[in-house]
FIKOLPA-83568 format. One record per residue (C-alpha): residue number from 1; x, y, z. Coordinates in steps of 0.001 Angstrom, whole numbers. Layout:
k = NUM x = X y = Y z = Z .
...
This chain:
k = 1 x = 16957 y = 21237 z = -36778 .
k = 2 x = 13838 y = 21953 z = -35082 .
k = 3 x = 11932 y = 18947 z = -36777 .
k = 4 x = 15116 y = 16753 z = -35751 .
k = 5 x = 14795 y = 17855 z = -31998 .
k = 6 x = 11178 y = 16937 z = -31994 .
k = 7 x = 11156 y = 13868 z = -33597 .
k = 8 x = 13985 y = 13047 z = -30977 .
k = 9 x = 11702 y = 14598 z = -28050 .
k = 10 x = 8977 y = 12335 z = -29725 .
k = 11 x = 11436 y = 8719 z = -29943 .
k = 12 x = 12609 y = 9710 z = -26055 .
k = 13 x = 8888 y = 9511 z = -24934 .
k = 14 x = 8037 y = 6721 z = -26989 .
k = 15 x = 10927 y = 4538 z = -25658 .
k = 16 x = 10443 y = 5630 z = -21850 .
k = 17 x = 7030 y = 4643 z = -22130 .
k = 18 x = 8228 y = 1047 z = -23226 .
k = 19 x = 10730 y = 892 z = -20451 .
k = 20 x = 8424 y = 1858 z = -18065 .
k = 21 x = 5367 y = -554 z = -18665 .
k = 22 x = 7925 y = -3449 z = -19280 .
k = 23 x = 11116 y = -2277 z = -16736 .
k = 24 x = 8824 y = -1983 z = -13852 .
k = 25 x = 6745 y = -4404 z = -14050 .
k = 26 x = 9398 y = -7055 z = -14972 .
k = 27 x = 10979 y = -5936 z = -11326 .
k = 28 x = 7889 y = -6394 z = -9784 .
k = 29 x = 7599 y = -10085 z = -11231 .
k = 30 x = 10570 y = -10843 z = -9921 .
k = 31 x = 9843 y = -9467 z = -6287 .
k = 32 x = 6603 y = -11296 z = -6184 .
k = 33 x = 8566 y = -14360 z = -7334 .
k = 34 x = 10514 y = -14180 z = -4266 .
k = 35 x = 7668 y = -12954 z = -2016 .
k = 36 x = 6092 y = -16572 z = -2464 .
k = 37 x = 9330 y = -18590 z = -3312 .
k = 38 x = 7372 y = -21381 z = -1383 .
k = 39 x = 4392 y = -22528 z = -3315 .
k = 40 x = 5658 y = -20234 z = -6846 .
k = 41 x = 3758 y = -17995 z = -9097 .
k = 42 x = 3554 y = -20244 z = -12860 .
k = 43 x = 3443 y = -18833 z = -15768 .
k = 44 x = -52 y = -17513 z = -15330 .
k = 45 x = 837 y = -15809 z = -12132 .
k = 46 x = 3734 y = -14120 z = -13705 .
k = 47 x = 1467 y = -12333 z = -16338 .
k = 48 x = -1578 y = -11257 z = -14023 .
k = 49 x = 1387 y = -9239 z = -11873 .
k = 50 x = 3062 y = -7728 z = -15094 .
k = 51 x = 144 y = -6562 z = -16156 .
k = 52 x = -1733 y = -5896 z = -12624 .
k = 53 x = 1703 y = -3986 z = -12112 .
k = 54 x = 815 y = -2464 z = -16065 .
k = 55 x = -2524 y = -1607 z = -15332 .
k = 56 x = -2224 y = 390 z = -12064 .
k = 57 x = 772 y = 2478 z = -13808 .
k = 58 x = -1659 y = 3475 z = -16331 .
k = 59 x = -4399 y = 4310 z = -14212 .
k = 60 x = -2527 y = 6433 z = -11690 .
k = 61 x = -845 y = 8458 z = -14929 .
k = 62 x = -4179 y = 9477 z = -16430 .
k = 63 x = -5756 y = 10557 z = -12404 .
k = 64 x = -2201 y = 12113 z = -12578 .
k = 65 x = -2887 y = 14085 z = -15532 .
k = 66 x = -6308 y = 14948 z = -14377 .
k = 67 x = -5520 y = 16770 z = -11014 .
k = 68 x = -2451 y = 18328 z = -12203 .
k = 69 x = -4046 y = 21056 z = -13770 .
k = 70 x = -5488 y = 22017 z = -9791 .
k = 71 x = -2927 y = 21403 z = -8505 .
k = 72 x = -1090 y = 23938 z = -10760 .
k = 73 x = -4385 y = 26831 z = -9858 .
k = 74 x = -3270 y = 26271 z = -6463 .
k = 75 x = -6344 y = 23346 z = -5577 .
k = 76 x = -5796 y = 20663 z = -2688 .
k = 77 x = -5961 y = 17589 z = -4513 .
k = 78 x = -4775 y = 15621 z = -1968 .
k = 79 x = -8133 y = 13857 z = -1005 .
k = 80 x = -9401 y = 14147 z = -4391 .
k = 81 x = -6382 y = 11977 z = -4962 .
k = 82 x = -6468 y = 9591 z = -2615 .
k = 83 x = -9861 y = 8943 z = -1753 .
k = 84 x = -11937 y = 9075 z = -4834 .
k = 85 x = -8480 y = 8046 z = -7699 .
k = 86 x = -6347 y = 5816 z = -5570 .
k = 87 x = -8999 y = 4145 z = -3880 .
k = 88 x = -11201 y = 3577 z = -7387 .
k = 89 x = -7958 y = 2137 z = -8707 .
k = 90 x = -6424 y = -218 z = -5690 .
k = 91 x = -10178 y = -1408 z = -5351 .
k = 92 x = -10553 y = -1640 z = -9339 .
k = 93 x = -6889 y = -3810 z = -9684 .
k = 94 x = -8035 y = -5976 z = -6552 .
k = 95 x = -11207 y = -7018 z = -7888 .
k = 96 x = -10037 y = -7644 z = -11437 .
k = 97 x = -6562 y = -9473 z = -10777 .
k = 98 x = -6593 y = -10989 z = -7028 .
k = 99 x = -10260 y = -11652 z = -6656 .
k = 100 x = -12822 y = -11314 z = -3438 .
k = 101 x = -11652 y = -8729 z = -705 .
k = 102 x = -13171 y = -10483 z = 2560 .
k = 103 x = -13221 y = -7305 z = 5500 .
k = 104 x = -13424 y = -8001 z = 8760 .
k = 105 x = -13848 y = -6348 z = 11600 .
k = 106 x = -14588 y = -2586 z = 9253 .
k = 107 x = -16501 y = -1291 z = 12343 .
k = 108 x = -13416 y = -1359 z = 13974 .
k = 109 x = -12122 y = 1881 z = 11731 .
k = 110 x = -12233 y = 4623 z = 13584 .
k = 111 x = -13965 y = 7078 z = 11639 .
k = 112 x = -14503 y = 10218 z = 13720 .
k = 113 x = -11985 y = 13041 z = 12153 .
k = 114 x = -8873 y = 12071 z = 13592 .
k = 115 x = -5408 y = 10567 z = 12745 .
k = 116 x = -4486 y = 7379 z = 13698 .
k = 117 x = -1355 y = 4809 z = 12689 .
k = 118 x = -2472 y = 1900 z = 11039 .
k = 119 x = 151 y = -1278 z = 11141 .
k = 120 x = -370 y = -4453 z = 9467 .
k = 121 x = 2235 y = -7058 z = 7759 .
k = 122 x = 3264 y = -7045 z = 4686 .
k = 123 x = 3630 y = -9969 z = 2092 .
k = 124 x = 3013 y = -8861 z = -1248 .
k = 125 x = 2298 y = -6255 z = -3897 .
k = 126 x = -1385 y = -7332 z = -3241 .
k = 127 x = -1468 y = -6186 z = 113 .
k = 128 x = -1681 y = -2437 z = -1343 .
k = 129 x = -4607 y = -2430 z = -3620 .
k = 130 x = -6499 y = -4388 z = -890 .
k = 131 x = -6358 y = -1907 z = 1672 .
k = 132 x = -8074 y = 991 z = 148 .
k = 133 x = -11577 y = -1414 z = 439 .
k = 134 x = -10895 y = 411 z = 4004 .
k = 135 x = -12291 y = 3650 z = 2583 .
k = 136 x = -11215 y = 5979 z = 4779 .
k = 137 x = -7940 y = 8655 z = 4253 .
k = 138 x = -4457 y = 7762 z = 4724 .
k = 139 x = -937 y = 8286 z = 3812 .
k = 140 x = 1982 y = 5586 z = 3204 .
k = 141 x = 5081 y = 6075 z = 4622 .
k = 142 x = 7121 y = 4602 z = 1694 .
k = 143 x = 10384 y = 4613 z = 631 .
k = 144 x = 11313 y = 7792 z = -1901 .
k = 145 x = 12028 y = 5598 z = -4606 .
k = 146 x = 8961 y = 5124 z = -5575 .
k = 147 x = 8771 y = 8213 z = -7091 .
k = 148 x = 10803 y = 6914 z = -10257 .
k = 149 x = 7613 y = 4349 z = -10714 .
k = 150 x = 5693 y = 6379 z = -14001 .
k = 151 x = 2415 y = 7218 z = -12310 .
k = 152 x = 2460 y = 5383 z = -9033 .
k = 153 x = 5169 y = 8131 z = -8248 .
k = 154 x = 3302 y = 11361 z = -9736 .
k = 155 x = 39 y = 10171 z = -7895 .
k = 156 x = 1490 y = 9943 z = -4803 .
k = 157 x = 3359 y = 13331 z = -4718 .
k = 158 x = -297 y = 14618 z = -5674 .
k = 159 x = -1875 y = 13195 z = -2791 .
k = 160 x = 572 y = 14065 z = -458 .
k = 161 x = 1953 y = 11004 z = 918 .
k = 162 x = 5006 y = 10840 z = 3333 .
k = 163 x = 7947 y = 9455 z = 1146 .
k = 164 x = 11516 y = 8680 z = 3145 .
k = 165 x = 14912 y = 8321 z = 2169 .
k = 166 x = 16277 y = 4888 z = 3302 .
k = 167 x = 18943 y = 6683 z = 4816 .
k = 168 x = 20102 y = 9960 z = 6214 .
k = 169 x = 19029 y = 11515 z = 9517 .
k = 170 x = 17344 y = 14706 z = 7088 .
k = 171 x = 14775 y = 12501 z = 5970 .
k = 172 x = 13879 y = 10813 z = 9397 .
k = 173 x = 13142 y = 14204 z = 10725 .
k = 174 x = 11108 y = 15360 z = 7907 .
k = 175 x = 9316 y = 12265 z = 7691 .
k = 176 x = 8284 y = 13446 z = 11945 .
k = 177 x = 7677 y = 16962 z = 10939 .
k = 178 x = 4885 y = 15314 z = 7889 .
k = 179 x = 3631 y = 12591 z = 10162 .
k = 180 x = 2897 y = 15644 z = 12090 .
k = 181 x = 1515 y = 17305 z = 9372 .
k = 182 x = -933 y = 14961 z = 8156 .
k = 183 x = -2805 y = 13819 z = 11686 .
k = 184 x = -3371 y = 17192 z = 12586 .
k = 185 x = -5270 y = 17221 z = 9723 .
k = 186 x = -7088 y = 14076 z = 9989 .
k = 187 x = -5409 y = 11972 z = 8207 .
k = 188 x = -4673 y = 8333 z = 8933 .
k = 189 x = -1006 y = 7093 z = 8738 .
k = 190 x = -598 y = 3257 z = 6561 .
k = 191 x = 2491 y = 1613 z = 7423 .
k = 192 x = 4647 y = -1736 z = 7189 .
k = 193 x = 6479 y = -1848 z = 10203 .
k = 194 x = 8431 y = -4737 z = 9317 .
k = 195 x = 9641 y = -3147 z = 6088 .
k = 196 x = 9832 y = -5677 z = 3892 .
k = 197 x = 7853 y = -8558 z = 2345 .
k = 198 x = 7522 y = -12282 z = 3983 .
k = 199 x = 4734 y = -13921 z = 3563 .
k = 200 x = 6169 y = -17596 z = 5828 .
k = 201 x = 7657 y = -16391 z = 8720 .
k = 202 x = 7339 y = -13107 z = 11157 .
k = 203 x = 9683 y = -10152 z = 10622 .
k = 204 x = 10076 y = -7866 z = 13848 .
k = 205 x = 8171 y = -4434 z = 13614 .
k = 206 x = 10289 y = -1691 z = 13848 .
k = 207 x = 10062 y = 1487 z = 15422 .
k = 208 x = 9490 y = 4313 z = 13214 .
k = 209 x = 5441 y = 3654 z = 13576 .
k = 210 x = 5633 y = 3334 z = 16858 .
k = 211 x = 7983 y = 6114 z = 17617 .
k = 212 x = 5362 y = 8824 z = 15987 .
k = 213 x = 2171 y = 7282 z = 17982 .
k = 214 x = 4422 y = 7870 z = 21165 .
k = 215 x = 5598 y = 11213 z = 19566 .
k = 216 x = 2161 y = 12603 z = 19020 .
k = 217 x = -83 y = 10741 z = 21270 .
k = 218 x = -2100 y = 9045 z = 19114 .
k = 219 x = -3519 y = 5851 z = 18746 .
k = 220 x = -2605 y = 2589 z = 16988 .
k = 221 x = -4717 y = 529 z = 14881 .
k = 222 x = -3573 y = -2902 z = 13810 .
k = 223 x = -4665 y = -4639 z = 11342 .
k = 224 x = -3649 y = -8458 z = 9754 .
k = 225 x = -3778 y = -9015 z = 6233 .
k = 226 x = -4161 y = -12512 z = 4600 .
k = 227 x = -3340 y = -13419 z = 1050 .
k = 228 x = -4389 y = -17222 z = -576 .
k = 229 x = -918 y = -18916 z = -1427 .
k = 230 x = -2308 y = -19325 z = -4509 .
k = 231 x = -3597 y = -15723 z = -5441 .
k = 232 x = -1620 y = -14860 z = -8463 .
k = 233 x = -2163 y = -18271 z = -9924 .
k = 234 x = -6452 y = -17944 z = -10170 .
k = 235 x = -8039 y = -16252 z = -13106 .
k = 236 x = -10460 y = -14712 z = -11262 .
k = 237 x = -11187 y = -11958 z = -13649 .
k = 238 x = -12841 y = -14791 z = -16373 .
k = 239 x = -15511 y = -16334 z = -12867 .
k = 240 x = -16339 y = -12392 z = -12330 .
k = 241 x = -17218 y = -12081 z = -16702 .
k = 242 x = -18851 y = -15513 z = -16704 .
k = 243 x = -21190 y = -15725 z = -13047 .
k = 244 x = -18784 y = -18857 z = -11287 .
k = 245 x = -20040 y = -18181 z = -8251 .
k = 246 x = -16414 y = -20025 z = -6250 .
k = 247 x = -14727 y = -17113 z = -8649 .
k = 248 x = -17209 y = -14362 z = -6740 .
k = 249 x = -17632 y = -16063 z = -3173 .
k = 250 x = -14319 y = -17247 z = -2374 .
k = 251 x = -11924 y = -14834 z = -1044 .
k = 252 x = -8657 y = -14716 z = -1384 .
k = 253 x = -7450 y = -11907 z = 454 .
k = 254 x = -8929 y = -11231 z = 4105 .
k = 255 x = -8539 y = -7844 z = 5884 .
k = 256 x = -8593 y = -7928 z = 9988 .
k = 257 x = -9157 y = -4953 z = 11651 .
k = 258 x = -8504 y = -5452 z = 15260 .
k = 259 x = -9420 y = -3131 z = 18472 .
k = 260 x = -7628 y = 167 z = 18756 .
k = 261 x = -4924 y = 266 z = 20863 .
k = 262 x = -5350 y = 3594 z = 22727 .
k = 263 x = -1894 y = 5793 z = 23253 .
k = 264 x = -3421 y = 6391 z = 27180 .
k = 265 x = -2170 y = 2505 z = 27357 .
k = 266 x = 806 y = 3268 z = 26977 .
k = 267 x = 2627 y = 6109 z = 29167 .
k = 268 x = 6056 y = 5874 z = 30749 .
k = 269 x = 9381 y = 4245 z = 30145 .
k = 270 x = 9520 y = 1450 z = 27498 .
k = 271 x = 5943 y = 2522 z = 26334 .
k = 272 x = 7238 y = 2221 z = 22972 .
k = 273 x = 9313 y = -1131 z = 23057 .
k = 274 x = 5504 y = -2696 z = 24473 .
k = 275 x = 3267 y = -1056 z = 22264 .
k = 276 x = 5434 y = -2744 z = 19469 .
k = 277 x = 5141 y = -5769 z = 20748 .
k = 278 x = 1645 y = -6122 z = 21250 .
k = 279 x = 734 y = -4876 z = 17958 .
k = 280 x = 3191 y = -7512 z = 16455 .
k = 281 x = 907 y = -10001 z = 18584 .
k = 282 x = -1896 y = -8627 z = 17686 .
k = 283 x = -1286 y = -8191 z = 13713 .
k = 284 x = 106 y = -12196 z = 13544 .
k = 285 x = -2760 y = -13310 z = 15826 .
k = 286 x = -5504 y = -14733 z = 13068 .
k = 287 x = -2711 y = -15190 z = 10464 .
k = 288 x = -1976 y = -19427 z = 11278 .
k = 289 x = 177 y = -20679 z = 13473 .
k = 290 x = 3516 y = -20474 z = 11415 .
k = 291 x = 2722 y = -16914 z = 11407 .
k = 292 x = 2428 y = -16581 z = 15271 .
k = 293 x = 4630 y = -14130 z = 16954 .
k = 294 x = 6629 y = -15782 z = 19623 .
């Protein structure tokens, strides 16, 4: 009987692993196909997205397994999780599957130990790993459903990211409380205020990030993310292996950090709405005429 139970458990884990390493990447491919609907992904792009998510999941799971014993022993693993493991996972996955990332205005990233709210546009899953090149301690505000992604969900929990239910006042209240806690500890908050991914048009920014900034009286740092339409269609890892200059030098992602928006400039009635409007204009100002906020 015990042997049968053992076999059932092992079989269950195997099926869980197989489903996780196929279903989650398959969903990711579908999402990227929607995001790149204007140019398509192509066969190579679909394969790259699929393996990209698999790699991210596996590396995140390995990192989580290394961090878990320290967490059990009562250690604070948030800094090593975000500042070390996530940084290397994000930048390595970006280098292998996306290509070179160009950083503009990196010197504008505040590094004085005070927490800020970073807001940026959102085009693709590639955005997330590319942002780790900013090399600053931060937490994401993300939907709680990511905890169901093996590896990724665990490392996000261990690193102290803020996980939000889509609905419910209690979850919103908890988000503000957690945001206050992270900012008080000098951590930045990264958020995509437009919500869903969109490459071809401007989506209005939502209030959450700016409500946090006004409530906690912290500055906003606008960041623009540009991805080449052919990002997923090119096999850049081949270029890295064989030293092709065009593969190493041509950026597939451009991250632009803009001047910090001081909260002192946004006080009184209508301050949050004005800050939100200005931030959206700044973020989209470098992303092409068809994506400039009107």
